[in-house]
Structure formats: structure tokens, C-alpha cells
C-alpha positions as CSV (number, residue, x, y, z in Angstrom):
1,X,69.0,82.9,95.5
2,X,70.5,86.7,94.1
3,X,73.7,87.2,94.2
4,X,75.1,91.1,95.2
5,X,78.6,91.2,95.4
6,X,81.1,93.9,95.4
7,X,85.9,93.6,94.3
8,X,87.1,90.2,95.7
9,X,83.9,89.0,96.3
10,X,82.4,89.4,92.9
11,X,85.3,86.7,91.8
12,X,84.0,83.9,95.0
13,X,80.2,85.3,93.6
14,X,81.0,83.3,90.0
15,X,83.3,80.7,92.1
16,X,79.9,80.3,92.9
17,X,77.5,80.6,90.4
18,X,79.4,78.2,88.4
19,X,80.0,75.1,91.0
20,X,75.7,75.6,92.1
21,X,73.8,77.3,88.7
22,X,70.8,75.4,90.2
23,X,70.7,77.4,93.1
24,X,71.8,81.3,92.0
25,X,68.9,82.3,89.7
26,X,70.7,86.3,89.6
27,X,73.7,87.7,89.8
28,X,75.1,91.6,90.1
29,X,78.6,92.7,90.7
30,X,79.9,96.1,91.3
31,X,83.3,96.9,91.1
32,X,84.3,93.6,90.6
33,X,88.0,92.7,91.3
34,X,88.9,89.2,88.3
35,X,92.3,89.7,88.6
36,X,94.0,90.0,91.7
37,X,97.8,91.1,90.5
38,X,96.9,93.9,88.2
39,X,93.5,95.2,91.2
40,X,96.7,95.3,93.5
41,X,98.6,97.0,90.6
42,X,96.8,100.4,90.5
43,X,96.2,100.7,93.8
44,X,99.6,100.7,94.8
45,X,100.7,103.4,91.8
46,X,97.6,105.9,93.0
47,X,99.1,105.6,96.1
48,X,102.9,107.2,95.2
49,X,101.6,110.6,95.9
50,X,100.4,110.2,99.3
51,X,103.7,109.2,100.7
52,X,105.4,112.0,98.5
53,X,103.5,114.1,100.5
54,X,104.1,112.5,104.1
55,X,107.6,112.6,103.0
56,X,107.5,109.0,102.9
57,X,109.9,109.0,99.3
58,X,111.1,105.5,100.1
59,X,108.0,104.0,99.6
60,X,107.0,106.3,96.7
61,X,109.5,105.0,95.0
62,X,108.4,101.7,95.3
63,X,105.1,102.7,94.6
64,X,105.6,104.6,92.1
65,X,107.6,101.3,90.1
66,X,104.5,99.1,90.9
67,X,104.1,98.0,87.3
68,X,107.8,97.1,87.0
69,X,107.2,95.2,90.5
70,X,107.8,91.2,91.0
71,X,104.3,89.7,91.9
72,X,106.1,88.7,95.6
73,X,107.0,92.1,95.0
74,X,103.8,93.5,94.7
75,X,102.1,91.4,97.4
76,X,105.2,93.2,99.7
77,X,104.8,96.5,99.0
78,X,101.1,96.0,99.3
79,X,101.2,94.9,102.7
80,X,103.3,97.8,103.2
81,X,101.0,100.7,102.1
82,X,98.0,99.0,104.0
83,X,97.7,102.3,106.3
84,X,96.7,104.2,103.5
85,X,95.6,102.2,101.0
86,X,91.4,103.4,102.7
87,X,92.6,106.9,100.9
88,X,93.5,105.3,98.0
89,X,90.2,103.9,97.7
90,X,88.3,107.1,98.9
91,X,90.5,109.3,98.0
92,X,88.0,111.1,95.2
93,X,84.9,111.5,97.7
94,X,84.2,114.4,99.7
95,X,86.3,113.2,103.0
96,X,83.8,114.2,105.4
97,X,80.9,112.3,103.6
98,X,81.9,109.3,105.5
């Protein structure tokens, strides 16, 4: 079979291919995430301006410090910013795209 995987799905696809090498013939990985901590840090840090614009300065400060947070703290902030995560992922696209 052929496998197409995106983001964290790429990690799962590689794991699957390692376990079942006779099954996977081809694999396409689009924007793979192999380091979830680094990915979380990047997303959290990029959310800072969105929180500044909406006047949520305390959350913005936590986002700004993404690279100095412990993994536990990072997870908390990542969950806290769920309302703006899609904007971080899609912010460079034209808002009318979808």
C-alpha cells in the first residue's frame, strides 16, 4: 500500500512502516512533525501577537516565553491557546480561502 501522512500522522506512518515493512510500498510525508515539543514551542510562540492584539497580555507573555518553559508548562499553554491555534496554522493564508 501507499501511505500519505501529514503532521503527527507522519510519525505514526513511519512507525507503521517500520513495523510492517512488507506492507508499505510508498510513503509521502507532508509537513511531518517528528519533534512534538519543538512543534508545540513554535506554535505557542507564534500565537503571541494574536493574544497581544486581543489584549490578553498575560497569555501573550506566556507564549513569548515558549522556549524557556518546561515541557509541562508548554503543554498547559498549548492547551490554553486552543482558541487561536488554527489562526496560527492558517494566518498566512487569505482568510477567505476556506
